[in-house]
C-alpha positions in Angstrom: 100.3 213.4 95.4 100.0 213.1 99.1 96.6 214.1 100.6 96.4 214.4 104.3 93.7 215.2 106.9 94.7 217.5 109.6 93.6 219.8 112.4 95.0 223.3 113.0 92.5 225.7 114.6 89.1 224.2 114.2 87.4 221.3 112.4 89.4 218.6 110.5 90.4 219.6 107.0 92.0 218.1 103.9 95.1 219.3 102.3 97.9 218.5 99.8 101.4 218.1 101.1 104.1 220.1 99.5 107.0 222.4 100.2 107.7 226.1 100.2 111.4 226.1 99.6 112.9 223.8 102.2 109.9 224.1 104.5 107.3 221.3 104.4 103.8 222.7 104.1 100.2 221.6 103.6 97.9 223.4 101.2 94.3 223.1 102.4 91.5 221.9 100.1 87.9 223.0 99.9 85.9 220.0 101.2 86.6 216.3 101.0 88.6 215.7 97.8 87.1 212.3 97.3 83.8 214.0 96.7 84.6 217.7 96.0 87.8 217.3 93.9 91.1 219.0 94.3 90.2 222.6 94.8 92.8 224.6 96.8 91.8 227.4 99.1 95.0 229.3 98.3 96.4 228.9 101.9 99.8 227.5 102.9 100.3 226.2 106.4 103.6 225.0 107.8 103.3 221.3 108.3 104.8 221.4 111.8 102.0 223.8 112.9 99.2 221.2 112.3 98.3 217.8 113.7 97.8 215.0 111.1 94.8 212.8 111.8 93.6 209.6 110.0 93.6 210.5 106.3 90.2 208.8 105.9 87.4 207.7 108.2 85.5 205.0 106.3 81.8 205.8 106.1 81.2 202.2 105.6 83.8 199.6 106.4 87.4 198.5 106.8 88.1 195.2 105.1 90.9 192.9 106.1 92.7 190.1 104.3 94.2 187.4 106.5 97.2 185.3 105.9 98.1 187.0 102.7 101.8 186.3 103.1 102.8 182.7 103.2 105.6 183.3 105.8 103.0 184.9 108.1 100.5 182.1 107.5 103.3 179.6 108.5 104.2 181.6 111.7 100.5 181.4 112.7 100.6 177.7 112.2 98.2 177.6 109.3 98.0 177.0 105.6 97.9 179.6 102.9 94.2 180.1 102.0 93.1 179.1 98.5 91.2 182.4 98.1 91.4 185.7 100.0 90.4 185.2 103.7 88.2 188.3 104.4 87.2 189.9 107.7 85.8 193.3 108.8 87.0 195.9 111.2 84.6 198.7 112.3 85.3 202.3 111.3 85.4 203.1 115.1 88.7 201.2 115.3 90.4 203.8 113.1 92.9 206.3 114.6 95.5 208.5 113.0 99.4 208.9 113.3 100.7 209.5 116.8 97.4 208.8 118.4 97.4 206.1 121.2 96.6 202.5 120.8 94.6 201.5 123.9 95.4 198.1 125.3 92.1 196.5 126.3 91.7 195.0 129.7 90.1 191.9 128.1 93.4 190.8 126.5 96.9 190.0 127.6 98.5 189.4 124.2 98.0 192.3 121.8 100.1 192.2 118.5 101.1 194.7 115.8 100.6 193.8 112.2 102.0 196.4 109.7 100.2 196.5 106.3 99.7 198.3 103.1 96.2 199.8 102.9 94.1 200.6 99.8 91.6 203.5 99.8 88.6 203.0 97.5 87.6 206.1 95.5 84.3 205.2 93.9 81.2 203.0 94.3 81.9 199.7 92.6 80.9 196.1 92.4 82.2 193.1 90.3 85.4 194.9 89.4 87.6 193.0 87.0 91.3 192.8 87.8 92.0 194.8 84.7 89.8 197.7 86.0 90.9 197.8 89.6 93.1 200.9 89.1 89.9 202.9 88.1 88.4 202.4 91.6 91.5 203.1 93.7 91.8 206.5 95.2 95.2 205.9 96.8 97.3 204.0 99.3 98.1 204.4 103.0 99.7 202.5 105.9 97.8 200.5 108.4 98.5 198.6 111.7 96.0 195.8 112.0 96.2 195.6 115.7 95.0 192.2 117.0 94.3 190.8 120.5 95.8 187.3 119.6 94.4 185.6 122.7 90.8 186.7 121.9 91.3 185.7 118.3 92.1 182.2 119.4 89.4 182.0 122.0 86.6 183.3 119.9 87.1 181.3 116.8 86.3 184.4 114.7 88.0 187.7 114.6 85.5 190.5 115.2 86.3 191.2 118.9 90.1 190.5 118.5 90.5 193.1 115.7 87.5 195.4 116.4 88.5 197.3 119.5 88.5 201.1 119.4 92.0 202.2 118.3 92.9 198.9 116.6 93.2 200.3 113.1 95.8 203.1 112.9 95.9 204.6 109.4 98.2 207.2 107.9 100.1 209.4 107.9 98.5 210.3 104.5 97.1 209.0 101.3 99.6 208.6 98.4 97.7 208.7 95.1 100.7 208.0 92.9 102.0 204.6 93.9 102.8 201.2 92.5 102.0 198.4 95.1 103.6 195.6 93.2 107.0 195.4 95.0 107.6 197.7 97.8 109.1 197.1 101.3 107.1 197.0 104.5 108.9 197.4 107.8 107.6 197.4 111.4 109.8 198.6 114.2 109.0 198.1 117.9 110.8 200.6 120.0 113.3 201.1 117.2 114.0 197.5 116.6 112.9 196.0 113.3 110.4 193.2 113.8 108.8 192.9 110.3 110.6 193.3 107.0 108.7 192.1 104.0 107.9 193.0 100.4 104.5 193.3 98.7 105.6 191.0 95.8 105.4 188.2 98.4 101.6 188.6 98.8 99.6 185.5 98.0 96.9 187.6 96.4 97.8 191.0 94.7 95.9 194.2 95.2 94.0 193.6 91.9 93.0 190.1 92.9 91.9 191.2 96.3 89.6 194.0 95.1 88.2 191.9 92.3 87.4 189.1 94.9 85.9 191.3 97.5 83.8 193.4 95.1 82.4 190.1 93.6 80.2 189.8 96.8 80.3 193.2 98.5 79.7 196.7 97.1 82.7 199.0 97.8 82.1 202.6 98.7 84.2 205.7 98.5 86.5 205.8 101.5 86.3 202.1 102.2 89.8 200.8 103.3 91.2 197.4 102.4 94.1 196.0 104.5 96.1 193.8 102.4 97.7 191.4 104.9 100.9 191.4 107.0 104.3 189.8 106.5 106.0 187.5 109.1 107.3 188.9 112.3 104.1 189.9 114.1 104.5 190.0 117.9 103.3 191.5 121.2 103.1 195.1 122.2 102.8 196.4 125.8 101.9 199.7 127.3 104.7 202.2 126.7 105.9 200.6 123.4 106.1 202.7 120.2 105.3 200.9 117.0 106.3 202.4 113.6 105.2 200.9 110.3 107.1 202.2 107.1 106.3 201.5 103.5 108.6 202.7 100.8 107.1 205.5 98.7 104.5 206.4 101.3 106.1 207.1 104.7 105.9 206.0 108.3 102.9 205.5 110.6 103.9 205.8 114.3 101.7 205.1 117.4 102.2 204.4 121.1 100.5 201.8 123.2 98.8 203.0 126.4 96.3 201.6 128.9 93.1 203.3 129.8 94.7 204.3 133.1 97.5 206.3 131.4 
């Protein structure tokens, strides 16, 4: 099932994606399905008549996992971590599909990082690897935008990864998805830059959630970014970046400056 968050005429709403014959539609839900369940309103809206926005705005946190593909660790000039390398992004960095990524004046080297993202569905702590599926609501696509020069200068990653608009998510949440071995591709202006597969992760989704929940309570709507494969690189104003994951879809955003 694909659950999206959208705007038509009014406030953001949630809905389930489907089709009416050959026409893609969205069937609105009553309230937030993570809390209110899947109760349809009975409406059907043509998908082209709505604007999709970030499928979740974490009430608490976005958790990133660094260097979780050995080829990416190598291209960054570092070793593969012996345990998951955890960082945080603020929820104010989240934007949705087709929303602009703002290039900050403080940086001259902003990179794309296409990633699989996990959406947590319930309060949990000390989750075993065997029980991880019980706490996952679904999966979506992320772009862990990073100011690479600030990352190097600061020695920690809060500023480099925390700017407003530096966490595009979407286009929807896929609840029926196996993350074990799916392809992740990132295109910059139509040219493939990243082409990886999740089976190459150093730490699996189950290992990541078990590790993070061992020291941090996870809340409904928290998002975990699972790392990026090799091929990260710079973006400039005017560039379009599209991250695709088989079985989910494509997340597309354009880079702009604050003057645009």
